[in-house]
C-alpha positions as semicolon CSV with decimal commas, in nm:
position;residue;x (nm);y (nm);z (nm)
1;X;0,010;-0,001;0,010
2;X;0,151;0,322;-0,128
3;X;-0,097;0,586;0,008
4;X;-0,431;0,634;0,157
5;X;-0,719;0,880;0,172
6;X;-1,018;0,943;0,400
7;X;-1,353;1,105;0,353
8;X;-1,708;1,056;0,455
9;X;-1,821;0,832;0,754
10;X;-1,724;0,506;0,864
11;X;-1,996;0,221;0,889
12;X;-1,776;-0,024;1,125
13;X;-2,103;-0,182;1,269
14;X;-2,273;-0,270;0,940
15;X;-1,935;-0,389;0,788
16;X;-1,884;-0,639;1,057
17;X;-2,245;-0,764;1,045
18;X;-2,189;-0,805;0,674
19;X;-1,881;-1,004;0,739
20;X;-2,059;-1,238;0,979
21;X;-2,321;-1,297;0,712
22;X;-2,070;-1,374;0,452
23;X;-1,870;-1,604;0,665
24;X;-2,174;-1,794;0,810
25;X;-2,301;-1,857;0,443
26;X;-1,957;-1,992;0,333
27;X;-1,919;-2,194;0,646
28;X;-2,255;-2,355;0,585
29;X;-2,150;-2,437;0,233
30;X;-1,808;-2,566;0,328
31;X;-1,771;-2,931;0,363
32;X;-1,475;-2,891;0,579
33;X;-1,628;-2,598;0,769
34;X;-1,630;-2,767;1,098
35;X;-1,245;-2,783;1,085
36;X;-1,154;-2,495;0,864
37;X;-1,080;-2,173;1,042
38;X;-1,220;-1,855;0,910
39;X;-1,153;-1,517;1,051
40;X;-1,167;-1,133;0,974
41;X;-0,867;-0,891;0,930
42;X;-1,036;-0,559;0,992
43;X;-0,889;-0,218;0,870
44;X;-0,998;0,129;0,966
45;X;-0,875;0,465;1,009
46;X;-1,168;0,604;1,193
47;X;-1,458;0,557;1,441
48;X;-1,810;0,418;1,372
49;X;-2,018;0,695;1,262
50;X;-2,331;0,525;1,136
51;X;-2,453;0,282;1,404
52;X;-2,764;0,372;1,627
53;X;-2,880;0,605;1,363
54;X;-2,582;0,819;1,350
55;X;-2,530;1,063;1,070
56;X;-2,176;0,985;0,965
57;X;-2,004;1,276;1,117
58;X;-1,733;1,203;1,391
59;X;-1,832;1,482;1,623
60;X;-2,186;1,457;1,739
61;X;-2,384;1,336;2,047
62;X;-2,392;0,981;2,170
63;X;-2,095;0,842;1,989
64;X;-2,040;0,634;2,300
65;X;-2,318;0,425;2,146
66;X;-2,109;0,356;1,837
67;X;-1,810;0,250;2,027
68;X;-2,024;0,002;2,223
69;X;-2,169;-0,129;1,890
70;X;-1,825;-0,164;1,746
71;X;-1,711;-0,393;2,033
72;X;-2,029;-0,586;2,017
73;X;-2,016;-0,670;1,654
74;X;-1,659;-0,787;1,690
75;X;-1,772;-0,998;1,991
76;X;-2,060;-1,142;1,787
77;X;-1,815;-1,254;1,518
78;X;-1,574;-1,411;1,774
79;X;-1,875;-1,580;1,950
80;X;-1,970;-1,740;1,616
81;X;-1,619;-1,879;1,567
82;X;-1,452;-1,606;1,374
83;X;-1,165;-1,418;1,519
84;X;-1,133;-1,052;1,445
85;X;-0,781;-0,904;1,391
86;X;-0,787;-0,525;1,417
87;X;-0,564;-0,296;1,228
88;X;-0,593;0,091;1,291
89;X;-0,382;0,335;1,102
90;X;-0,359;0,708;1,118
91;X;-0,102;0,925;1,302
92;X;-0,371;1,155;1,443
93;X;-0,591;0,857;1,599
94;X;-0,718;0,992;1,934
95;X;-0,700;0,771;2,245
96;X;-1,068;0,700;2,258
97;X;-1,037;0,529;1,918
98;X;-0,725;0,328;2,008
99;X;-0,900;0,197;2,317
100;X;-1,200;0,107;2,122
101;X;-0,995;-0,070;1,860
102;X;-0,794;-0,270;2,137
103;X;-1,140;-0,373;2,299
104;X;-1,265;-0,480;1,969
105;X;-0,951;-0,701;1,923
106;X;-0,975;-0,826;2,265
107;X;-1,335;-0,938;2,229
108;X;-1,272;-1,039;1,881
109;X;-1,045;-1,306;2,027
110;X;-0,697;-1,169;1,915
111;X;-0,385;-1,002;2,046
112;X;-0,092;-0,832;1,893
113;X;0,203;-1,036;1,989
114;X;0,471;-0,751;1,899
115;X;0,312;-0,536;2,162
116;X;0,260;-0,538;2,545
117;X;-0,071;-0,579;2,682
118;X;-0,170;-0,300;2,916
119;X;-0,500;-0,198;3,099
120;X;-0,770;-0,416;3,276
121;X;-0,973;-0,629;3,059
122;X;-1,224;-0,637;3,352
123;X;-1,287;-0,255;3,298
124;X;-1,543;-0,343;3,023
125;X;-1,663;-0,671;3,129
126;X;-1,907;-0,861;2,884
127;X;-2,067;-1,162;3,037
128;X;-2,044;-1,484;2,829
129;X;-2,323;-1,512;2,594
130;X;-2,397;-1,143;2,586
131;X;-2,265;-0,858;2,358
132;X;-2,273;-0,580;2,617
133;X;-2,186;-0,523;2,978
134;X;-2,446;-0,590;3,249
135;X;-2,715;-0,306;3,234
136;X;-2,610;-0,197;2,874
137;X;-2,822;-0,277;2,565
138;X;-2,781;-0,180;2,191
139;X;-2,790;0,163;2,122
140;X;-2,882;0,256;2,486
141;X;-2,915;0,617;2,579
142;X;-2,722;0,763;2,864
143;X;-2,879;1,066;3,016
144;X;-2,579;1,138;3,212
145;X;-2,335;1,133;2,914
146;X;-2,065;1,399;2,953
147;X;-1,900;1,661;2,721
148;X;-1,566;1,552;2,582
149;X;-1,283;1,659;2,327
150;X;-1,383;1,501;1,977
151;X;-1,125;1,502;1,689
152;X;-1,196;1,519;1,330
153;X;-1,051;1,686;1,016
154;X;-1,131;2,042;1,140
155;X;-0,960;1,989;1,464
156;X;-0,731;1,670;1,448
157;X;-0,563;1,494;1,728
158;X;-0,341;1,593;1,930
159;X;-0,476;1,929;1,910
160;X;-0,753;2,076;2,138
161;X;-1,018;1,906;1,958
162;X;-1,393;1,997;1,948
163;X;-1,598;2,034;2,265
164;X;-1,883;1,787;2,203
165;X;-2,160;1,751;2,442
166;X;-2,287;1,401;2,529
167;X;-1,994;1,246;2,363
168;X;-1,869;1,022;2,656
169;X;-2,068;0,770;2,856
170;X;-2,087;0,814;3,236
171;X;-1,979;0,454;3,253
172;X;-1,888;0,171;3,053
173;X;-1,758;0,338;2,753
174;X;-1,484;0,140;2,582
175;X;-1,328;0,465;2,429
176;X;-1,230;0,576;2,775
177;X;-1,128;0,263;2,946
178;X;-0,766;0,218;2,872
179;X;-0,655;-0,082;2,683
180;X;-0,349;-0,169;2,451
181;X;-0,154;-0,425;2,308
182;X;-0,447;-0,619;2,119
183;X;-0,495;-0,419;1,810
184;X;-0,236;-0,367;1,528
185;X;-0,197;0,037;1,531
186;X;0,012;0,177;1,272
187;X;0,091;0,536;1,177
188;X;0,035;0,540;0,806
189;X;-0,058;0,336;0,506
190;X;0,312;0,198;0,468
191;X;0,286;0,037;0,794
192;X;-0,045;-0,132;0,718
193;X;0,138;-0,381;0,507
194;X;0,337;-0,481;0,793
195;X;0,030;-0,516;1,010
196;X;-0,127;-0,742;0,773
197;X;0,184;-0,966;0,742
198;X;0,194;-0,966;1,132
199;X;-0,154;-1,080;1,177
200;X;-0,117;-1,320;0,900
201;X;0,190;-1,473;1,056
202;X;0,017;-1,477;1,385
203;X;-0,286;-1,668;1,251
204;X;-0,241;-1,803;0,894
205;X;-0,534;-1,978;0,726
206;X;-0,868;-1,867;0,568
207;X;-0,962;-1,495;0,635
208;X;-1,142;-1,201;0,484
209;X;-0,986;-0,838;0,464
210;X;-1,263;-0,602;0,554
211;X;-1,246;-0,224;0,474
212;X;-1,551;-0,034;0,618
213;X;-1,761;0,075;0,323
214;X;-1,566;-0,152;0,083
215;X;-1,631;-0,498;-0,047
216;X;-1,421;-0,774;0,127
217;X;-1,098;-0,834;-0,043
218;X;-0,903;-1,166;-0,043
219;X;-0,528;-1,262;-0,053
220;X;-0,395;-1,396;-0,363
221;X;-0,218;-1,676;-0,171
222;X;-0,056;-1,725;0,168
223;X;0,192;-1,457;0,140
224;X;0,062;-1,182;-0,094
225;X;-0,209;-0,930;-0,023
226;X;-0,459;-0,777;-0,241
227;X;-0,548;-0,420;-0,119
């Protein structure tokens, strides 16, 4: 990958839902489905901006709902037997996005062997058989959500950011519960290739590359990647 560009919103939740539908269908039609491993390599440069009726913009109210949905969708894949490797790239990635991607990787059942794990995995505890922490449901409103700095193209991290009301949940917001060492985080497009190779070496086998808003793309073979 020699470069990248970003515009518009990021449909992380729907992309992961589509990945599960795709893998379920192919597993059902696979005569060796019970023993052939399938998983997702998920690549993103942004937060989910469409789940829970969101309008596609990064800085708006209730984005804690989108962060919870992203983790839930990754866990749904893992619960169905599909591990989710998460690769995030961008030098202006704010901490709340980095944390969310690490929680996605953690509940997606994967780890970055080249990074040290840090943070308490009990901080965002999801009971077995569920997709959200106790007391939380899909797209649940938090009337006590607080104002926090939000970063977009108009005010990128690590600047002051935009002051956004109801951006951070009063509790159980994966974006504000520190976790690291599970996702593959890179600073630019050049490093994405390294992340892909690292994740492939960590868990070789059948897989899908998933870019939010794009169709799945597949590797040409065990060592080459089509982007």
